[in-house]
Backbone as a ProteinNet text record, in pm:
[ID]
protein_1_A
[PRIMARY]
MAARILQGDTVVVISGKDKGKTGKVTRVIADSDKVIVEGINVAKRHTKPSPRNEQGGILDKEMPLHACKVMPVDPKTGKGTRVSFKTDDNGKKVRVAKSGEALPNAAAAKKAKAEG
[TERTIARY]
11032.6	10903.9	10897.8	10848.2	10835.7	10722.4	10736	10636.5	10519.9	10421.5	10303.7	10206.5	10205.8	10119.7	10209.1	10193.9	10276.1	10189.1	10251.5	10180.6	10125.2	9999.6	9936.4	9853.1	9864.9	9785.1	9639	9550.4	9408.9	9386.9	9327.7	9309.4	9163.8	9125.5	8992.3	9010.7	8924.7	8931.4	8859.7	8925.3	8868.1	8804.8	8825.6	8760.2	8751.5	8660.7	8644.9	8523.5	8511.6	8392.4	8381.6	8493	8492.8	8504.2	8465.7	8477.7	8407.4	8478.1	8421.2	8450.5	8495	8523.8	8659.9	8673.8	8801.1	8853.6	8984.6	9047.8	9192.2	9255.7	9394.9	9484.9	9595.5	9690.5	9766.1	9756.2	9825.1	9960.7	9975	10101.1	10118	10240.8	10274	10370	10335	10420.9	10482.7	10602.4	10664.9	10706.2	10745.8	10791.5	10684	10560	10450.9	10355.6	10392.2	10311.1	10171.1	10161.6	10031.3	10025.6	9903	9879.9	9770	9776.2	9670.1	9602.3	9469.3	9392.8	9295.1	9285.7	9197.4	9052.7	8992.3	8850.7	8814.3	8912.1	8887.1	8940	8868.4	8906.4	8922.4	8817.4	8820	8774.9	8852.7	8821.8	8803.2	8728.9	8709	8821.9	8884.5	8995.9	8952.8	8946	8907.4	9032.2	9038.4	9158.8	9128.1	9224.6	9215.3	9266	9219.8	9276.7	9425.9	9502.8	9647.6	9692.3	9817.6	9865.9	9855.2	9869.8	9862.9	9718	9627.7	9485.9	9407.4	9377.4	9317.4	9173.6	9102	8961.9	8945.7	9023.8	9002.6	8880.1	8824.3	8701.4	8725.8	8628.6	8633.8	8671.4	8782.7	8833.1	8826	8809.2	8815.1	8959.3	9008.3	9146.4	9148.6	9221.9	9235.5	9339.3	9299.8	9387.8	9445.6	9561.7	9625.5	9545.7	9554.4	9499.5	9616.1	9603.8	9709.4	9706.6	9823.6	9835.4	9763.5	9745.2	9676.4	9526.8	9474.4	9331	9292.3	9389.7	9361.1	9426.8	9365.9	9420.2	9425.3	9529.7	9532.7	9419.7	9369.6	9263.5	9327.3	9278.1	9326.4	9281.1	9373.6	9334.3	9244.9	9251.6	9173.5	9029.7	9013.9	8881.7	8816.2	8895.3	8840.7	8812.1	8853.9	8833.3	8966.9	8960.7	9081.8	9157.6	9290.1	9371.7	9496.1	9546.1	9674.6	9784.9	9903	10013.1	10125.5	10179	10299.9	10404	10524.5	10633.4	10694.3	10725.4	10792.8	10895	10990.3	11086.9	11045.3	11054.3	11016.2	11134.2	11119.2	11223.3	11352.3	11340.8	11458.9	11526.5	11471.4	11529.2	11480.8	11379.5	11323.6	11215	11206.8	11105.5	10975	10866.1	10736.9	10632.1	10532.9	10421.1	10316.1	10266.4	10170.5	10047.2	9927.5	9802.3	9777	9684.2	9655.4	9597.9	9541.6	9489.9	9602.6	9726.1	9840.5	9875.4	9790.3	9810.6	9912.3	10007.1	10104.6	10036.2	10062.1	10005.6	10083.8	10014.2	10085.8	10168.1	10287.8	10375.6	10349.4	10300.7	10261.9	10380.1	10498.2	10616.2	10656.2	10651.5	10687.1	10584.6	10457	10352.4	10367.1	10402.5	10422	10542	10648.4	10769.4	10740.3	10666	10632	10542.2	10451.4	10360.7	10436.6	10538.5	10618.6	10703.5	10752.6	10836.1	10754.2	10633.8	10557.6	10435.5
9106.8	9163.2	9310.9	9391.7	9534.4	9557.2	9661	9690.3	9767.3	9694.8	9757.5	9804.8	9735.4	9773.7	9800.7	9918.7	9957.9	9981.7	9978.1	10006.7	10148.9	10165.4	10296	10321	10235.1	10249.5	10219.4	10286.1	10251	10152.6	10036.9	9931.5	9886.9	9824.1	9765.8	9615.3	9534.5	9388.5	9349.6	9266	9232	9093.8	9009.8	8879.5	8826.3	8732.3	8671.4	8726	8690.8	8728	8878.2	8950	9094.9	9174.1	9112.6	9176.7	9312.7	9414.9	9548.6	9640.3	9585.6	9667.5	9735.3	9853.9	9924.1	9939.6	9953.3	9972.1	10012.8	10045.8	10089.6	9972	9956.3	9848.4	9882.2	9794	9817.8	9748.6	9640.1	9566.5	9490.2	9485.7	9408.7	9298.1	9173.8	9058.3	9015.6	9065.4	9046.4	8901.8	8828.6	8690.1	8602.3	8619	8534	8608.7	8730.3	8810.1	8836.6	8871.5	8895.9	9035.2	9084.2	9214.5	9200.9	9286.7	9294.2	9429.2	9424.7	9544.9	9570.7	9697.9	9740.1	9701.6	9622.2	9588.5	9485.8	9424.9	9326.1	9189.6	9082.9	8944.7	8926.6	8963.2	8957.3	8819.3	8759	8627.7	8640.7	8547.6	8543.5	8462.2	8516.5	8449.7	8424.3	8297.4	8261.1	8257.6	8342.8	8351.2	8317.1	8251.3	8220.3	8340	8358	8464.9	8441.5	8548.6	8540.5	8669.2	8675.5	8800	8920.5	8894.3	9001.3	9043.2	8944.7	8969	8901.1	8974.5	8914.8	8871.1	8937.9	8905.7	8776.6	8760.2	8646.5	8673.1	8569.2	8583.4	8574.5	8622.5	8615.2	8752.7	8757.8	8883.5	8878.9	8995	9005.3	9031	8953.1	8968	8976.7	9075.6	9090.6	8990.9	8907.5	8803.7	8849.2	8793.7	8834.4	8791.3	8873	8843.6	8834.3	8752	8749.8	8881.6	8931.2	9063	9068.8	8954.9	8956	8977.2	8969.6	8986.9	9132.4	9222.8	9364.4	9450	9566.4	9663	9799.6	9877	10013.8	10096.6	10193	10280.6	10397.1	10422.3	10532.7	10664.2	10758.6	10885.6	10971.2	10949.9	11030.1	10978.3	10845	10787.6	10727.7	10690.8	10629.1	10480.8	10421.6	10279.2	10205.5	10071.7	9991.5	10006.6	10003.8	10022.4	9935.5	9902.7	9834.2	9939	9893.2	9985.7	9963.4	10073.1	10066.6	10157.3	10148.9	10228	10316.5	10440.5	10534	10610.9	10672.3	10756.3	10902	10977.7	11119.5	11204	11336	11428.1	11415.9	11380.3	11366.6	11231	11142.9	11010	10909.8	10946.9	10855.7	10770.4	10645.5	10552.7	10578.5	10604.1	10631	10533.1	10504.8	10418.5	10504.7	10456.3	10532	10445.7	10505	10436	10439.2	10356.6	10351.3	10482.4	10566.2	10696.3	10796.3	10759	10848.6	10924.3	10915	10984	10906	10976.4	10911.6	10870.1	10747.7	10700.8	10762.3	10810.8	10873	10770.1	10810.1	10724.8	10757.1	10660.2	10682.7	10729.8	10674	10711.1	10856.3	10895.9	11033	11131.7	11093.5	11180.7	11199.5	11092.2	11099.6	11187.8	11176.6	11256.8	11405	11435	11573.7	11634.1	11553.4	11600.7	11632.1	11551.4	11573.2	11700.5	11729	11847.7	11975.7	11970.8	12094	12092.2
9319.5	9281.8	9321.1	9232.3	9260.8	9361.2	9442.1	9544.8	9484.5	9435.2	9374.9	9481.4	9595.9	9707.3	9826.9	9886.2	9999.9	10122.6	10237.6	10362	10356.5	10395.3	10392.4	10267.6	10165.5	10043.8	10072	10000.4	10002.8	9888.6	9921.5	9822	9818.5	9707.1	9691.6	9670.9	9734.4	9722.1	9593.5	9510.5	9380.3	9376.1	9477.3	9479.3	9621.3	9641.3	9773.1	9846.1	9974.2	10050.9	10075.7	10069	10091.9	9961.7	9849.1	9717.9	9715.5	9664.9	9652.4	9770.7	9883.4	10000.6	9985	10044.4	10041.5	10183	10193.6	10323	10305.9	10417.4	10416.3	10453.6	10383.3	10410.4	10538.8	10638.5	10764.7	10769.1	10690.2	10692.4	10562	10511.6	10392.9	10434.3	10401	10431.3	10298.2	10268.4	10137.8	10112.7	10217	10200.2	10137.5	10182.9	10134.2	10040.8	9998.4	9905.8	9960.6	10088	10149.6	10209.5	10226.4	10287.9	10392.2	10494.5	10594	10574.6	10554	10524.5	10638.9	10679.9	10789.2	10762.1	10851.2	10841.5	10737.1	10671.7	10566.3	10611	10574.1	10606.4	10757.8	10831	10977	11023	11113.4	11169.4	11319.6	11377	11522.1	11583.4	11685.8	11753.7	11897.5	11937.2	12073	12159.4	12260.4	12343	12488.2	12550	12692.6	12771.9	12893.6	12975.7	12998.6	12992.7	13011.6	13079.7	13124	13185.1	13089.9	12962.5	12862.8	12836	12833.4	12808.9	12920.6	13026.6	13145.1	13123.4	13031.6	13007.7	12927.1	12820.7	12731.5	12645.4	12583.6	12505.6	12356.2	12280.7	12135.1	12079.8	12009	11952.5	11799.7	11736.6	11590.7	11550.6	11453	11407.6	11254.9	11203.1	11058.5	11008.6	10915.7	10862.3	10727.8	10689.9	10564.1	10440.6	10337	10204.8	10108	10005.1	9904.8	9828.4	9792.1	9727.7	9593.2	9526.4	9396.6	9412.5	9533.7	9558.5	9582.3	9585.4	9607.6	9499.1	9473	9376.7	9443.1	9418.8	9470.5	9409.4	9484.6	9435.4	9361.2	9239.3	9156.7	9219.2	9247.8	9309.5	9219.2	9089.7	8994.9	8981.5	8965.7	8939.9	9063.9	9163.4	9284.1	9268.5	9157	9131.6	9141.5	9145.5	9147	9016.9	9025.2	8905.8	8911.2	8793	8787.2	8796.8	8837	8863.9	8763.6	8711.7	8630	8694.2	8647.3	8704.2	8597.1	8636	8546.3	8628	8559.2	8629.2	8611.6	8720.3	8713.9	8668.7	8674.9	8628.4	8708.6	8836.4	8922.1	8907.7	8825.1	8807.1	8910.4	8988	9088.9	9025.3	9070.2	9021.4	9096.7	9024.7	9087.3	9035.1	9121	9081.5	9012.8	8899.9	8821.5	8796.9	8815.7	8786.6	8636.8	8590.2	8446.8	8394	8482.6	8438.8	8413.6	8451.8	8434.1	8560.1	8661	8788.7	8872.8	8933.7	9021.1	9150.8	9195.5	9321.8	9436.2	9538.5	9650.5	9726.3	9763.7	9843	9989.6	10066.1	10205.6	10290.8	10266.3	10344.9	10316.2	10189	10152.5	10207.4	10205	10257.2	10407	10477.2	10622.8	10655.7	10576.2	10598.1	10573.7	10466.4	10433.8	10540.9	10594.1	10699.3	10826.9	10858.4	10977.4	10966.3	10844.7	10822.3	10822.4	10765.1	10747.3	10826.2
[MASK]
++++++++++++++++++++++++++++++++++++++++++++++++++++++++++++++++++++++++++++++++++++++++++++++++++++++++++++++++++++

């Protein structure tokens, strides 16, 4: 399966209890086709005190969503969009939104920020 959603992408939830909310993808679980999105699908986790967490108590934990429940946000329109793939002038495969705008690659943006 092609990587339509990558870590660092801004996505919008298209169905479920968090429908319409947007957030940043913190982790992609490729084996089960799931993503974890910041502030979306939050569950309460009851934990006992342990050496790692001495307080214990009820914690909020972001749970995985299936990848088909989220869409990347189009940088041009700000709405959810489907993703297609095209090759650029250098022969590299890039993700393209339906508006024709190339979706930013989080890894490339992080690398460019570190260099400059």
